[in-house]
N, C-alpha and C positions, 0 to 999 in steps of 0.2 A: 372397299372390299365386300362390303355387305350387298353391294347391287352387281358383284361378278366381275369387276375391272380387274380387281388382284385376287389371288388366290390364298395369300398369307401375307403377315406382316411381323417385323421382327423389330420393335424399338420399345416395348410397353411391359410394365408388370402387372400383375393382376388385379391390385387396386385401382387403378388406373383404368383398367379394362372393364373392370366392374361400374365404375364412374362412367363410362363413355356409353356403356350399354344403357345404365340407367336414363342418362340424359339425352340421348338420341335414339333411344327405341330399337337399338340393334340387338342381335344375338349371336354375339361372336363369343368363341371360347378358347381355352388355351389347349395347344396339342402338345404343348411341353416345354420345360424350363430348360433355359440354355446356358445362360450368363449371369452372375450376381458383380453388380458393381456396389462394393463396400462403401458406407459412409464413414467420414473420417473428421477429425477434429485438426484445424489447420491453423497455423499463425505464421506471421512474417517477424515478429519478437520474441514468442514466448517459444522456449527450447525443450520445454518439461512441464507437465501439468502440474506437477508438484510446486513449480515456483510461481503460479497464476494466483496474482494479487487478489484481495478483497475488493470489490467493487468494480472488479474489470467486466470490460463489454463481451459477452457472447452473442454472436449473432447466428439466427437459425432461420429456416425458410419459413413462410409463411403459408404454405399450402398444407392440407391436413395430413396427408400420407406422408410427405418429406419431413413437417414439423414432429409428427408422430418419432419417426426415425430419430431425429436430433436429439429430442428430449429424452429417449430411452437410452441412446448413448450417453448422453451427460448424465445420467443415471447410474449407467454401467460404470462410469468412472467416478463415482461418487463426488460429482460437482453439483447435483439437486437431488430431491427428494421428491418420488412422484407417488400417486395412491399405490395400494399393494396390489389393485388389481390392473393397473395399467399393463398394457399390451398393444402389440400391435394390430391384433382383431378389433378391440374394441376403441382405439385410437387416443390420443393425449393432447392437450394444447397448452400454450404458456398458462392459461387460466388454471390448470389440474395441477400446478406445482406447489407442493406443499411448502419446501422449503428451498429457497434458491441460494441459502447459506452467503447472501450478501453480494451474488453476482447482479449485473447488469444485464436481463436477457431481452434482446430486442428480435423480431421478426421481420425478414424482409422477403422482397420475391427473389425465387433461388436463382436466377439467372441474373440478379443484380449483386449479389453477395461478392463474386471474387472481385469486382471494382470496388466494393465497399470495404473489404479488407484489404486491398491494396491501400486504401487511402484512411484506412483507420488510425487511431491512436495507438501509443506504446501499449501493449500488454493484452489488445484485442486478440480473441479467437473466433473462427467460425465453424460450424458443422455442415458440411456439404460432402457430396460424392466426389469420386475422382475427376469427373470429366470436367465439373465446375472448378475443381481445385486446378486443374490443368490450366484454365482460362486465367486464372491469376498467377500462372507462371510456377506453379508448384507440382512436386512430383508426391508420388505415393510413399516415397522412403522419408517424406516430409512431415507425413500425419504424425501428431502425437497420440493418437489413439485412433481404433478402427472398431467397427461394429464386430461384434463375434461370430464368425464364421458358422457357428453351431446353432445358433440363435434363431428366434422366428423370422428375424427381418430378411436373413439369407434365404429362407424358403419363401417368404411371402413376397418380396421384390426382387426377385430374379428376372431378368428379362425373359418372356414368353414369346414362342410363334404363335401368333393369334390367327384362327382361321373361322368359318361360316360355323354353326353348330351342325353338325353330322359329317362334316369333312374330316375331323381329327384322326379318324382311324383309315383315312385315305392311303393306299400304298406310296402315292408319290410325296405326301405331306409327312408320312412316317420317314422315308427315306431324306427329306429336307432336315427334319430335327435330327436325324442320326448324323448326317453331315456337319449339320452346325456343332454339336455336341464333340465332334471328333475333332480335339485340337491340334492335330497332326496334318492335317490336310494342307493348308495354308503353308506352314513348314516344309512339308515333303514335297508340295510344289515347286516353291522356290528352292530347295536342296537340288530336286531333280534339274531345275534348269540352270544351276549353278549361278543363281542371281545373287549378286550383292545387295543387304538393303538396310535402308536405316531403321532404327527402332525409334518409334516415335515418343518413347518414354524416356529413354535415357539420352535422346536428343531433342527434348521439348523444346528449347529454344528456337529451333529453326520451324517450329509450327507457330501459328498464331490465330487470332481471333479476330473477325472482322466486327469493329465495334457498331458501324451501320447495319449491318443484318444481324446483330444480336438484338436491335430494337424490335425487329418485327418478326424474326426468323426463331424456330425451336435451337437451341444450342448446339444440336449435333450437325446443323446445315450452316455453321458461322465459321468452319476452320479454313485457314487457307496455309499453303507452304511457302516460306520467305528462300526464294530462289537464291537470292544474293547472299545468302548464309550457307550455300550448299558445299562449297569448298570447306569452311568451316566443320561442318557435319561430317563430311567424308572424314577430314584428318582427325576428328575425336572418335570416330567409330573404327578408324584405321582401314578406311577401305580405300581402294587404288583410285587414281584420279584418271587412269589413262586405260583407252579401250584394250579389251584383251587381244592378243594378237591375231586370233583367228576371226575378231569381228571388225579390226580394223580395214576393211574393205566396202566398196560398194555393192548392193544387192545384186546388181546387174554388171555385166561388162560392157562400158560405154564406149561408142565411137567418139572420136574426137570433134567431128562435125556432122551435122545431119545430113542425112539422104534419103533417097526413096528406098523404102522396104520391098517393093514389087513395081512390077508393071500396071498395077491395076490402081485406078484412080481411087479415091475416096474423101469426098469433102464434107459428108454428113453421113452419121452412122445414129442409128437408135437401138439402144439395148433394153431389151424387156426383161424386167425382173420378176413380175406378177401381173396380175390383172390391173392391178391399181398403182403399179409403181414401173415407171420407165424412164431412161436419159437420154437425151439426144446431146451428141456432139457436134458442132458445127465448125469448119475450117477456116481460120482467115489465113490465107496466104502470106500477106503483109507480114503479121506476126508471128508465122509458121507454128499456130498453136491452135486447138480446137477448145472451142468455148461451150461451157456443159450447160443444160437446161435440165431441171428436174420436174416431171409432169408437165412439160410444154412452157414452163416459166425460167427465167434466167434462175441459176444456182448463186446466190450471193454470198461472199465470204462476209460474215457480219463483222470479223474483225477491221476490215479496209472497205466495205459498200463495193467491192468489185466482183464482179462476175468471175467464177472459176474457169480458169483455164490450163491445159495440160499439151506440152508437147507429145507424150505417148499416149495413148489409151488402148489398155490390154482389156478384152473382154474374154473371161475365162468361163468355160464351162465346166460345170459339176453337178452333183445330186444332192437334193437337200431334203431335209426331214423335220417336219415340224415339231418341236417340243411343246409348244404351248399355243392353244388354237386361239386363246382370247386376246394376247397380244403379238401372235405371230412370231415367236421366238424361235429360231431354226437352227440346225446344226448343218454343217457343209461337210462334204467328203473331199478332206484334203491330200487325197492320193495323187490326183492329177485328173487331166482330161484335154480336150480339144479345147481352141479358142480363137481370137484373131487379134492381130496388132496392127494398129493406126496409127500412123505418124508421117508427118511431111508430105500429107496431101495422097498418102497412097496405104493399102490394106494387103496384109498376109495372114495365110492361116498359120496357126502355131500349135505346139504342144506345150503343157504346163506339168510340173511335178515337183512333189518334195520327197525327200529321201525318208523322213521321219516326221512326226508332230511336230518337232522344233526347227526341223531343218530350214535352209534358205530356199525360197522358191527357185526354180530352174525353168528358163524359155527356151526352147528350140524350135528347129523348123521342123517339119513335115518328116524331113529323113533323121531328126534326132541330133542335128549339129546344135549347139548352143548359138543363140544369135546375139550378134552386139546391138544395143538399143541406142537410140539416137540421145543426145543429152538434153538433159531439162526435166520438167517435173511431168511425173506418170501417174495416171489414174488405173486402179486395176478393181473390176469387178466381177464379182462371182455368181453367175446364173446357171439356174437348172434349165432355163428356156433360151439356150445358146443358138437354136435353129430358128428362132423368131428374130434374131438381130437382122436388121434394114442396114444396107448399105448405097450410098448412091455417090 
């Protein structure tokens, strides 16, 4: 971000940002606090802190900021005694504990604590944030205690939007902060689309952690979805398993058998998307498919090592608008426009349209009649440079 590749990031709290700036000579600042992930005390065998036996093991993170939070939470619950001036700002470590009340307090790397807790002896507890608790198969409701939401930790360790110094008041950055703070955005969008969804908290069993990735990647980059448990998750959440009636249909009306779409031959097509990006489609008559190349090289499917091939190729014209120049993020006009349909060694001009933002795309001929599409896999490419498309 410091070099301008990114305009903002959203994953860290202020103490982490300060430490990063000091270690790397950067000048990044907070544009706003967004989300606070509370620390909690968790256990697989203890159900109430009042029942915690003397001599029990308590696992806390070994890094400075997280250890401070853990120890302050333990003191909050009366399990240890810290110096009177102990605070988030000043920081504390296990060496500062004045009275451990006979408990065996052990420090460990934060991302290792979930597995340590799962394999610990009877009566062990751990102090971690919810992301790590989730990795151990626990839920927020399993916490025996959590940080006081009105305390210093909630203010200090909230996740922030970090930006370059001087960009924090940029209107675009402030708009991003406002959107992230608006907890209704995602919910409203899902409800607008009438999408059924799985709650990752109440259906946590269907999400897992990749143990190999956890050895080298940050915790938030190690999650995966257990597809084999989808049906169980849907049943638990009370979600239907059949498509809605209006969705139980193909996107296009398909012909039974492939046929020429016009009398105009087309064995090769070059679709231009920008000065740096173009795609070639070369017809293989024997297989009746168009093989795709990207910027002059075969476009390979990484899952099987084969070149991408399509029975149908749609090049659809639209207008585009660059949202972010640095990464060329663009928006498309989805209302419709002209285009071409290439299939079975032939090409024909078409028109395309959408009734609204979420409606199916409709492909018609120049007279407005819906066309039937040849069976097979289809490629749709949207471009603002339809006039630069080359057919041969």
